N, C-alpha and C positions, 0 to 999 in steps of 0.2 A: 359474527363469523369466527369460527375456531381457527387456531393456529395450525397450519399444515406442516411447517418446518421450523427448526431452530438452528441458527447459524451463529457460531462464536468466532470473533475476529480479535486477534491480539495486536496491540499497538506497541511498538518497541522503538526506542531512540533516546537520544540524550535529553537532558532536562529542558533545553532551549529549542527543541525540535518543532514545537507547535502541535504535537500530537494531541495534547489535552484539549486544545481549542477546537480541532476538527471533530473530536468525539462529542464535546459539549454542544457545539453549534448544531451538528447533525441530529443528535438525539434530543436535545432540550432547547435548542434555539437560544443558547446563552453564550455570548462571546466575552472572553476575559482579556481586557487590555493589558493587564499586568499578570505575568506568569506566577503561579503559586506552585512551588515544588511539593510533591507528595512522596511519601516513603512507603506506600503500600499500593497494591493494585486497586483501581476503582473501576466499577462496572457500570456502563450505561446500557440502556435497553430501549429499543424502538421496534414497533410492529410496522412492517413494510409490505405493501401490496406488490406481489411479484407474479406476473402471469396468472392473474385472477386467483392467486392463493396468498394467504397471509403468512408471512415469515417473521418470526421473532428474532431480531438481530441483537446479539449481545456483544458489546464493544468493551474489551478489557484493556484499560489504559494502565500500562505498567510504569513503575518509577525508574525505568532504565534497565531493569533486570526482573526476572521472575523465576518461580520454581519450574522444574521440568514439567510438572503436571499442567501448568498454564499453557506452555508451548504445545504440549502433546494433545490437549483438548481443543485447540484452535483449528477451525477449518481453513483459515487463511491468516497469514502473518503480514502486517503492514510495517515495513521498516521506514520510519519517518525521519526526514531531515529538513532543516530550514534552508530556503533558497538564499538567504542572506548570510549563511554561516557554512562555509565549505568544510570546516572541521567536523560539523555534525554529520556530513555526508561520509567523510573518511572514517568516522567512528563506526558507521554501519558495517564497513568491511573489516576493520581492524579489531573491533570489540564485540559488537552484537552478533554478527554472522558467525564468528568463531564460537560463541556460546551456543547459538542455535544448532550448529553442526553437531554438537555433542548430544543434544536431547531431542531434536525435531525429527518427526517422520519425514524422510527424505523427499517424498512427493507432495508434501503440503505446499500449496501455492504461496509464493512470497511476492508482494508488490512493494516497490520503492515509491514513497510518497514525498514529493517536494512540496512543502507547505509555504505559505506566505507568497503565493504567486502574484498577489496584488502589488508587490513592490516593483514588478516589471515596468520600466518606463518612468518610475517615480523617484529614482535615486541615481546618484552618480557613482555610488560604490559598486564594485564588481559583485555580481550575483552568480550563483551556481547555474551553469548552462546545461542544456539538455545533453550536449556531448559529454560533459563531465559525469552527469548522473547515469547516463547509459553505459559509460565505460566502467563505472563502479559496479553497476548491475551485472555486467558481463563477467567482471572479475569475481564477484561473489558467487555467481553460478559456477564458474570454472574452478575456482580454488576450493570451494567447500562442497561442491556437487549438490547444491541446493536448487530447488525448483523455482527459480526467479522468473516470474511470469511477465513482468514489465514495469514501466515507470508511469506515474501519474503526477501531474502538477495540480494543486488546488489551493484555495484560499478560504480559511474560516471566516475572515473579515467580510468578504464579499459573497461568500458561499459558492463561488465559481468552482465547478468541478466536484463538489461534495457528493451530489446525488449520483453522478457518473461513477465516482470512486466506489461507493458502497453498493451500487447496483452491480458493479463488476465483482465485488467481494461475494455477494450472494450468489451470483452466477457461477463463480469458480467453486465455491463451497458445495453447492448443490450438484454441480456436474461431477464433482469428485465422488459424491455419494452414489450418483447414477451416471457412470462414465459413458461418454459418447466418443466414437472414433473420430479423431481430429488429425489433420496433417501435422507433420513436424515443422517447427519454426526454429531456426537456429541463428537468425540475424536480427539485430535491432536497427531500426531506421529512425533518423531524425524526421520531425514533422515539417512540412512545407510552411513557410510563413503565410499566415492568413489571419484576417480579422473576422472570419465567419465562425460558424459553430465549431466545437471541438472536433478534431480529426482523429480517426482511428486508422492506424497504419500498421501493416504487418507484411512480412515477406515469407513465402514458403520455399523451402529447399530441402534437399536430402539431408538426413541426419543419421549418425551412428548410434545415437542414444536409444535405449530400449523403450523408454516411455515418451509419450507425446508431450511437447513443450510448446507453448504459444507465447508470443510477445505482443505488446500493444503500447501505444503512446497516446496520451491525451495532452493537448497543449491549449492554453487560454491566453 
């Protein structure tokens, strides 16, 4: 079967954000226990069946920064932070989003990704809550006027949430190429506590924004 579409997604975040592991596990099924820092962009590729069509997904893992061309060629940007390191979340707003705002096409979808969700319930240390990550997501959207689409939690170690994350990436990228009229979403909601399947939550309301924006939350 021939490839019908090609989607490029750029991963951005600090060196300890867990972004390399989610790319490696999803594309190659290889999990790194010890993080190895890189000083150049590394590209992973995987063919994904999407609605009976084969999509070539190219995952560009950056070393924390990249050239404007890398950002501008991406169909979706993933801003990654570790749920065990609140500093990596704050860096998304104070460092990485500021850089993106200078080079990124303003309507390119951006998804905040909380990695290492498997630590929930296994540590006594404070972890980054949904409330904190959603607050940062809203601040990035409002301060830099970027198209922040939502927040996803996932784990490279257990693979929870990985398929859902990259399915959303493909959907967002392809919908951008072939836009469909969607309602405006201007509010983020926390997810009800549940041990069932991941929950998709959104709320529709009136918006003064010119373009459509949607929000979503996955929790595991």
